[in-house]
C-alpha positions in Angstrom: 126.5 104.8 37.8 128.3 104.6 41.1 126.7 101.2 41.6 127.6 100.1 38.1 131.4 101.1 38.4 131.7 99.6 41.7 130.3 95.9 40.4 132.7 96.6 37.1 135.3 96.8 39.3 134.4 94.1 41.5 133.7 91.9 38.7 136.9 92.4 36.9 139.3 93.1 39.9 141.9 90.9 38.8 141.9 91.5 35.1 141.9 95.7 36.1 144.8 94.7 38.8 146.8 92.6 36.6 146.5 95.3 33.6 147.2 98.3 36.1 150.4 96.4 37.2 151.4 95.4 33.8 151.4 98.9 32.8 153.6 100.4 35.8 156.0 97.5 35.3 156.4 98.3 31.6 157.1 102.2 32.4 159.9 101.3 34.5 159.2 103.7 37.4 161.3 103.7 40.8 158.9 101.2 42.2 160.1 97.6 42.5 157.3 95.0 41.5 156.4 94.3 45.0 155.9 97.9 45.6 153.5 98.2 42.8 151.5 95.1 43.6 150.6 96.7 46.9 150.0 100.3 45.4 147.6 98.9 42.9 145.7 96.6 45.3 145.2 98.9 47.8 144.6 101.7 45.4 141.5 99.5 44.1 140.2 98.4 47.4 140.3 102.2 48.9 138.2 103.2 45.7 135.8 100.9 46.1 135.3 101.6 49.9 134.9 105.3 49.0 132.5 104.4 46.4 130.2 102.3 49.0 130.9 104.7 52.0 130.9 108.4 50.1 133.2 109.0 52.5 136.7 110.2 51.1 138.2 110.2 54.7 138.3 106.8 54.9 141.0 107.0 52.3 143.5 108.8 54.6 145.3 105.7 56.2 145.6 104.9 52.8 147.0 108.0 51.6 149.7 108.0 54.5 150.7 104.3 53.6 151.4 105.6 50.2 152.8 108.6 51.0 155.4 106.8 52.9 156.0 104.2 50.1 156.4 107.3 47.5 158.5 109.6 49.9 160.9 106.4 50.5 161.1 105.9 46.6 161.9 109.9 45.9 159.0 110.0 43.6 157.5 113.6 42.6 153.8 114.8 42.2 154.1 114.4 38.5 155.5 110.5 38.6 152.5 109.9 41.3 150.0 111.4 39.2 151.1 109.0 36.4 150.6 106.0 38.5 146.9 107.1 39.1 146.3 107.9 35.5 147.6 104.7 34.7 144.8 103.0 36.6 142.4 104.8 34.3 143.6 102.9 31.4 143.6 100.0 33.0 139.9 100.3 33.5 139.5 101.6 30.1 141.0 98.3 28.7 138.6 96.3 30.8 135.5 98.5 29.7 136.7 98.0 26.0 136.9 93.8 26.5 133.8 93.9 28.0 131.6 96.0 25.4 128.6 93.6 25.8 127.9 95.3 29.6 125.3 97.8 29.3 127.2 101.0 30.5 128.3 103.9 29.0 132.3 104.1 28.9 132.4 107.5 28.7 130.4 108.3 31.9 132.0 105.5 34.0 135.7 106.7 33.0 134.4 110.1 33.7 132.9 109.2 37.2 136.1 107.3 37.7 138.2 110.0 37.1 136.7 112.1 39.5 137.2 109.7 42.3 141.2 109.2 41.5 141.1 113.4 41.1 139.7 113.8 44.5 141.8 110.7 46.2 144.9 112.7 44.6 143.5 115.9 45.7 143.8 114.5 49.1 146.9 113.0 48.5 148.1 116.6 47.4 147.1 118.3 50.6 148.6 115.3 52.9 151.9 115.7 50.8 151.8 119.7 51.0 151.2 119.8 54.5 153.9 117.5 55.5 156.4 119.3 53.2 155.3 122.5 55.0 156.3 120.9 58.2 159.5 119.6 57.0 160.0 123.2 55.4 159.4 125.1 58.9 162.9 126.3 59.1 163.1 127.5 55.5 160.7 130.1 54.8 162.4 131.4 51.3 162.5 127.7 50.0 158.5 127.3 51.1 157.6 130.3 49.7 158.9 129.4 46.3 157.6 125.8 46.3 154.3 127.5 47.0 154.7 129.8 44.3 155.7 127.2 42.0 152.7 125.0 42.9 150.2 127.9 42.4 151.7 128.7 39.0 151.1 125.2 37.8 147.5 124.8 38.7 147.2 128.4 37.6 148.6 127.0 34.0 146.7 123.8 34.1 143.5 126.1 35.0 144.2 128.7 32.0 145.4 126.2 29.2 142.3 123.7 29.4 140.2 123.7 26.5 137.1 123.1 29.2 135.7 126.3 30.1 136.6 126.4 34.3 135.0 128.9 36.5 134.0 129.7 39.9 131.3 131.6 41.6 131.1 132.6 45.3 128.0 132.1 47.6 126.1 135.1 46.0 126.4 133.3 42.4 128.9 136.0 41.2 131.9 135.2 39.0 135.3 134.7 40.8 137.7 133.1 38.5 137.2 132.3 34.5 139.8 130.6 32.5 141.0 131.0 28.8 138.8 127.7 27.8 135.5 129.4 28.8 136.9 132.9 27.2 137.1 130.5 23.8 133.8 128.8 24.2 131.5 132.0 25.4 133.5 134.7 24.0 133.7 137.0 27.1 137.0 138.1 28.4 138.4 137.5 32.1 137.4 141.3 32.9 134.2 141.2 31.3 132.8 138.4 33.7 134.6 138.9 36.9 132.2 140.2 39.1 129.1 139.5 37.1 126.1 137.4 38.1 126.2 133.6 36.9 123.1 134.0 35.3 124.7 135.9 32.6 125.3 132.4 30.7 121.9 131.3 31.1 119.8 131.7 27.8 116.3 133.4 28.2 113.4 131.2 29.9 112.1 130.1 33.0 113.2 126.5 32.9 117.0 127.9 32.8 116.3 129.7 35.8 114.5 126.9 37.8 117.7 124.7 36.8 120.2 127.0 38.0 118.0 127.1 41.3 117.9 123.0 41.0 121.8 122.8 41.0 122.7 125.4 43.6 120.4 123.4 45.7 121.8 119.9 45.1 125.5 121.2 45.5 124.8 122.8 48.8 123.0 119.4 49.8 125.2 116.9 48.6 128.5 118.9 48.2 129.3 116.7 45.4 129.7 117.5 41.8 127.1 116.5 39.3 127.2 116.2 35.3 124.2 117.9 33.7 123.5 118.3 29.6 121.9 121.9 29.0 122.3 124.8 27.0 124.0 128.1 27.6 124.2 131.4 26.0 127.6 132.9 24.4 128.1 136.5 24.2 127.2 136.7 20.6 123.8 135.5 21.6 124.0 131.7 20.2 122.6 129.1 22.4 125.0 126.4 22.6 125.0 122.3 23.8 127.1 121.9 27.1 127.7 119.2 29.7 128.5 120.9 33.3 130.0 119.5 36.1 129.3 121.5 39.1 130.9 121.2 42.8 130.8 122.6 45.8 133.7 125.1 47.0 133.5 124.9 50.8 135.1 127.6 53.4 137.6 126.9 56.3 134.6 125.7 58.3 133.7 123.2 55.7 130.5 125.4 54.8 129.3 126.3 51.2 131.1 129.1 49.8 130.6 128.8 46.0 130.6 126.4 43.3 133.5 125.0 40.8 131.9 124.8 37.6 133.6 122.8 34.7 131.7 123.4 31.0 132.2 121.1 28.0 131.1 122.5 24.7 128.8 119.8 23.6 127.6 121.1 20.1 129.9 118.9 17.8 129.0 115.8 19.4 125.3 116.5 19.7 125.7 117.4 15.6 127.8 114.3 14.8 125.1 112.2 16.8 122.2 114.0 14.7 124.0 112.9 11.7 124.4 109.2 12.7 120.5 109.2 13.7 119.7 110.8 10.2 121.6 108.2 8.4 120.2 105.2 10.1 116.6 106.8 9.4 117.2 107.4 5.8 118.4 103.9 5.5 115.4 102.5 7.0 113.0 104.7 4.9 115.0 103.7 1.8 114.6 100.1 2.3 110.7 100.9 2.4 110.7 103.4 -0.3 112.2 100.9 -2.9 109.2 98.3 -1.9 106.7 101.1 -2.6 108.3 102.3 -6.0 108.6 98.9 -7.4 104.9 97.9 -6.4 103.3 101.2 -7.9 105.7 101.4 -10.7 104.3 98.7 -12.7 100.5 98.8 -12.4 101.2 102.6 -13.2 102.9 101.9 -16.1 99.8 100.1 -17.4 97.2 102.6 -16.3 99.3 105.2 -18.5 99.1 102.9 -21.5 95.2 102.4 -21.1 94.6 106.2 -20.8 96.5 107.1 -23.9 94.7 104.4 -25.8 91.0 105.9 -24.4 92.2 109.5 -25.4 92.8 108.1 -29.3 89.5 106.6 -29.4 87.3 109.2 -27.7 85.8 111.6 -29.6 84.0 113.0 -26.2 85.4 116.7 -25.5 84.3 116.2 -21.9 85.8 112.8 -21.4 88.9 114.1 -23.1 89.5 116.8 -20.6 89.1 114.2 -18.1 91.7 111.9 -19.5 94.2 114.8 -19.5 93.5 115.2 -16.1 94.2 111.8 -15.3 97.4 111.7 -17.6 98.7 114.7 -15.4 98.2 113.2 -12.1 99.8 110.1 -13.6 102.9 112.2 -14.6 102.7 113.3 -11.2 102.6 109.9 -9.6 105.3 109.2 -12.1 107.5 111.6 -11.1 107.2 110.6 -7.3 108.1 107.1 -8.0 111.0 107.9 -10.0 112.2 110.5 -6.8 111.4 107.3 -4.6 113.8 105.2 -6.9 116.5 107.9 -6.9 116.0 107.8 -2.9 116.4 104.3 -2.5 119.0 103.2 -5.3 120.5 106.3 -6.6 122.0 106.0 -10.3 125.2 104.4 -9.9 127.2 107.0 -12.0 130.9 106.9 -12.1 132.9 109.5 -10.0 135.6 111.5 -11.2 137.8 114.2 -10.3 136.4 117.6 -11.1 136.0 121.2 -10.3 132.8 122.0 -9.1 132.7 125.3 -10.7 131.3 124.3 -13.9 128.5 122.1 -12.1 127.5 125.1 -10.1 127.4 127.4 -13.3 125.2 124.5 -15.0 122.8 124.5 -12.3 122.6 128.3 -12.6 122.0 128.0 -16.1 119.4 125.8 -15.6 117.4 127.7 -12.7 117.6 130.8 -14.4 115.1 129.5 -17.2 112.2 129.1 -14.4 109.6 131.4 -15.2 110.1 132.7 -11.1 113.1 134.3 -11.7 112.2 137.5 -13.5 112.7 139.4 -10.3 115.5 137.5 -8.6 119.1 138.8 -8.6 121.6 136.2 -8.9 125.0 137.1 -7.2 127.9 135.1 -7.6 131.4 135.0 -5.9 132.8 131.6 -7.3 136.6 131.0 -6.8 138.3 131.1 -10.3 140.1 127.7 -9.3 138.8 125.1 -6.7 140.6 121.8 -5.9 139.6 119.1 -7.7 136.8 116.9 -5.9 135.9 112.9 -6.6 132.2 113.3 -7.9 129.7 112.3 -10.1 128.7 115.8 -11.8 125.1 114.8 -12.7 124.3 113.8 -9.4 126.2 116.8 -7.7 124.2 118.8 -10.4 120.8 117.4 -9.3 121.9 118.9 -5.7 122.8 122.3 -7.1 119.2 122.4 -8.7 117.1 121.2 -5.7 118.5 123.8 -3.3 118.2 127.0 -6.1 114.5 125.5 -6.7 114.0 125.8 -3.0 115.5 129.2 -2.3 113.2 130.7 -5.5 110.3 129.1 -3.8 111.8 131.0 -0.4 111.7 134.3 -1.8 108.6 133.6 -4.1 110.3 134.7 -7.2 111.7 138.1 -5.8 114.7 138.7 -4.0 118.5 137.5 -3.8 120.1 134.1 -4.1 123.9 134.4 -3.6 126.3 131.7 -4.4 129.9 131.5 -3.0 132.3 129.1 -3.4 135.9 128.7 -1.4 138.4 126.3 0.2 140.8 125.4 2.4 143.8 122.4 2.8 140.7 120.0 3.1 137.4 121.0 1.8 135.7 122.9 -0.6 133.0 125.0 0.4 129.8 126.1 -1.9 127.1 128.6 -0.3 123.8 129.0 -1.6 122.0 131.7 0.2 118.3 133.4 0.0 116.8 136.0 1.8 113.5 134.4 1.9 110.9 133.4 4.3 113.4 131.5 6.1 112.6 128.7 8.8 112.3 128.0 12.4 113.9 125.5 14.6 111.3 122.9 14.2 111.2 122.9 10.4 115.1 122.8 10.2 115.4 119.5 12.2 112.6 118.0 9.6 114.1 119.2 6.1 116.1 116.1 5.4 113.1 114.0 6.5 111.9 111.9 3.4 108.4 113.3 2.6 108.5 116.4 4.5 107.6 119.7 2.8 106.0 123.2 3.6 104.9 123.4 0.0 101.3 123.0 -0.9 99.8 119.8 -1.9 100.8 119.2 -5.2 103.8 121.1 -5.5 106.4 119.1 -4.0 107.0 115.6 -3.1 109.3 116.1 -0.1 112.3 114.1 -1.5 114.5 116.7 -3.0 116.8 117.5 -0.3 116.3 113.9 1.1 118.1 112.8 -2.3 120.4 115.7 -2.2 121.4 114.4 1.7 122.3 111.0 0.3 123.9 112.0 -2.6 126.7 114.3 -0.8 127.0 111.7 1.9 128.3 109.2 -0.7 130.7 112.1 -1.8 132.0 111.7 2.0 130.7 115.6 2.1 128.1 117.4 4.3 125.3 119.6 4.1 124.9 122.3 6.8 121.9 124.4 7.2 121.5 127.7 9.2 118.0 129.7 9.0 116.1 132.4 10.9 112.6 132.6 10.2 111.9 135.5 7.9 115.7 136.6 7.2 116.5 133.6 4.7 118.5 130.4 4.7 122.2 129.5 4.0 122.9 125.9 2.5 126.4 124.8 2.9 127.9 122.1 0.9 131.2 120.9 2.3 133.0 118.1 -0.2 136.5 116.9 0.5 139.6 117.7 -1.6 140.9 114.7 -3.5 144.5 114.3 -3.2 146.0 112.0 -5.9 
């Protein structure tokens, strides 16, 4: 990634420089155009030099030069930070204008931000050291300024929405911010003094991963970015992105690590939705062709069987014809579902309250022979905001999920249907206390032709069709399930504002 960023900056050096200059001139800061040109070009040259040598001390002369420039222009730390920040936007514009290049803009920007932050940190140290010498004769004023800076850093630490924490050389937590509390559920008092393994899920691979991170940070002294999983206070396993850096002591020896953790769960969920949509689109095209090729000859075979049934007087043959007809009907059903999957009926949508659709679906399913020992419980809001839907298609979704619930409880258990809403969406939950699903099954339930039912009992298209219907209504289907504990399907539909 270092090489990619270096090549990108070298290739578009002029464009990035001009864009950075233009932004600084536009903001109307205290620097002249000549000073801006000097700062931008020296900054890019220094960044390239640091990337190539890996030695941040090579930037010290540059920092001394710009410190003199900024001091003469009476720029404060916040204004200086903004000057560097404009460089990030200049690089972003370059990446957006050169999308054909094979690079991940998020990772490139992350690495560039890292470089800027470390250079700026060294500048801050230089700035602080100089100020301390200047204020040597005024201890009270120096103490006040240090307190202000500490408070500023503390505010940044505790108001960040990312988890920022520190562990010492013995892998004990010594710092824990509000972002960490929000992501993991532990308060600062619950974590400080505890081992870093507190957040590790169970399994050898996570112990090995922690050991590998420790060794790499000790050896390189640099941060690394890693996608992995961590465990919250409630026991949930979440996808996270780690950025880890070494914390040196006064002798520049390893004294611990700083860790920044970003919750990656939502990103992974959205990526899974994109992958699912692309997969369904490809299979839909194939399904359309298969349905067409099967449908026409199947109609002819069905007609011939009916003619032979009417003409045959042989009881054995008639039994076989009945068997053939039943299998033809099953194939016909599969073909019809293939057609629905690949080219769903173009029902017209309208603004409706889905409560009636839910009640109709429950009424249909209650006639199933398997519901004798099933207890249906409902908690439906009397009035829900309107959503723009095709009622028949949404009815198909509810019936599909409810029939799956009947299969899951094997005709003996509880099915709960709830509805609710907020300012943006309505939510319909369909819960059962049946056999549930493991993680492997959960990943595949919306795949076409995937079914856990016996051969002849299901086509594996019901949930795939339901997924497509809800997506066309700009909604979502979410599933939570645990083996032997039941499943909950949540359908989210956006409220239609006239």
